C-alpha positions as CSV (number, residue, x, y, z in Angstrom):
1,X,-19.3,25.2,-7.8
2,X,-15.6,25.1,-7.1
3,X,-13.8,21.8,-7.7
4,X,-10.8,21.1,-5.6
5,X,-8.1,18.8,-6.9
6,X,-4.6,17.7,-6.3
7,X,-2.0,16.2,-8.7
8,X,0.9,14.0,-7.7
9,X,3.9,12.3,-9.4
10,X,4.8,8.9,-8.1
11,X,8.4,9.3,-9.2
12,X,8.7,12.4,-7.0
13,X,7.1,10.5,-4.1
14,X,9.5,7.6,-4.6
15,X,12.6,9.9,-4.6
16,X,11.4,11.5,-1.3
17,X,10.8,8.0,0.2
18,X,14.3,6.8,-0.8
19,X,15.9,10.0,0.5
20,X,14.0,9.6,3.9
21,X,14.5,5.8,4.1
22,X,10.7,5.2,4.2
23,X,9.0,2.1,2.9
24,X,5.6,3.7,2.6
25,X,4.1,7.2,2.3
26,X,0.5,8.3,2.6
27,X,0.5,11.4,0.4
28,X,-3.2,12.2,0.1
29,X,-5.6,12.3,3.0
30,X,-9.3,13.3,2.6
31,X,-12.3,12.4,4.7
32,X,-13.4,9.7,2.3
33,X,-10.0,8.1,1.5
34,X,-6.3,8.0,2.1
35,X,-3.8,7.3,-0.8
36,X,-0.2,6.4,-0.7
37,X,2.7,4.5,-2.1
38,X,4.4,1.3,-0.7
39,X,8.0,0.4,-1.8
40,X,9.8,-2.8,-0.8
41,X,13.3,-3.8,-1.9
42,X,13.8,-7.5,-3.0
43,X,13.4,-9.7,0.0
44,X,12.5,-6.8,2.4
45,X,10.0,-7.7,5.0
46,X,6.6,-6.0,4.8
47,X,5.9,-4.7,8.4
48,X,2.3,-3.7,8.0
49,X,-0.5,-4.7,10.3
50,X,-4.2,-5.2,9.5
51,X,-6.1,-2.0,8.9
52,X,-9.3,-0.4,10.1
53,X,-10.6,0.1,6.5
54,X,-10.9,-1.7,3.2
55,X,-7.8,-1.2,1.0
56,X,-7.0,-1.5,-2.7
57,X,-3.5,-2.0,-4.1
58,X,-2.4,-1.3,-7.6
59,X,1.0,-2.8,-8.4
60,X,2.9,-0.1,-10.4
61,X,6.0,-2.4,-10.8
62,X,7.5,-5.5,-9.3
63,X,6.5,-9.1,-8.6
64,X,6.0,-11.4,-5.8
65,X,3.0,-12.4,-3.6
66,X,0.5,-10.8,-1.2
67,X,-0.6,-13.1,1.6
68,X,-4.2,-12.3,2.6
69,X,-5.0,-14.2,5.8
70,X,-3.7,-17.7,4.7
71,X,-3.8,-17.4,0.9
72,X,-0.9,-16.3,-1.3
73,X,-1.9,-14.3,-4.4
74,X,0.7,-13.7,-7.1
75,X,1.2,-10.0,-8.0
76,X,3.0,-8.3,-11.0
77,X,2.9,-5.0,-12.9
78,X,-0.7,-4.0,-13.3
79,X,-2.2,-6.3,-10.6
80,X,-5.1,-4.8,-8.6
81,X,-5.8,-6.4,-5.2
82,X,-8.7,-5.8,-2.8
83,X,-8.0,-6.3,0.9
84,X,-11.0,-6.2,3.3
85,X,-10.8,-4.3,6.5
86,X,-9.2,-6.2,9.4
87,X,-7.6,-8.9,7.1
88,X,-4.0,-9.8,7.9
89,X,-1.9,-9.2,4.7
90,X,1.7,-8.8,3.7
91,X,3.7,-8.7,0.5
92,X,6.5,-11.2,0.2
93,X,8.7,-13.1,-2.3
94,X,9.5,-10.1,-4.5
95,X,12.6,-10.6,-6.6
96,X,12.5,-7.0,-7.9
97,X,11.6,-3.7,-6.2
98,X,7.9,-3.7,-5.5
99,X,6.0,-0.4,-5.8
100,X,2.3,-0.3,-5.1
101,X,-0.2,2.5,-5.0
102,X,-2.7,1.9,-2.1
103,X,-6.1,3.5,-1.5
104,X,-8.0,3.2,1.7
105,X,-11.7,3.6,2.0
106,X,-11.3,6.0,4.9
107,X,-8.2,6.5,7.1
108,X,-4.9,4.8,6.7
109,X,-5.1,3.4,10.2
110,X,-3.9,0.1,11.7
111,X,-6.0,-1.9,14.1
112,X,-4.8,-1.7,17.7
113,X,-3.3,-4.8,19.3
114,X,-6.5,-5.3,21.3
115,X,-8.7,-5.1,18.1
116,X,-6.7,-7.9,16.3
């Protein structure tokens, strides 16, 4: 049996994101999951919309809050947050650069406006 694998370095991904002016980068896409990195500068608005699939965030560095629907949850280095599919959510209130790894249970796909 042949095992396929990929290895990535978050620092390399962040350098590419900074160079390209991106706030997020989905770097791994497989049938069962998509994985990426989100980066927000202090006070930068999180523009994301609700997603089709469940999502998990791992906070690599930073602080602030994630609002899921109407509840604010504090986040810091090492926090792990589950966000169910279709839930409105946004990071906010970070006083330092916020870097999070995200993992989707399926595709990294936003709901369409008519699905919200």
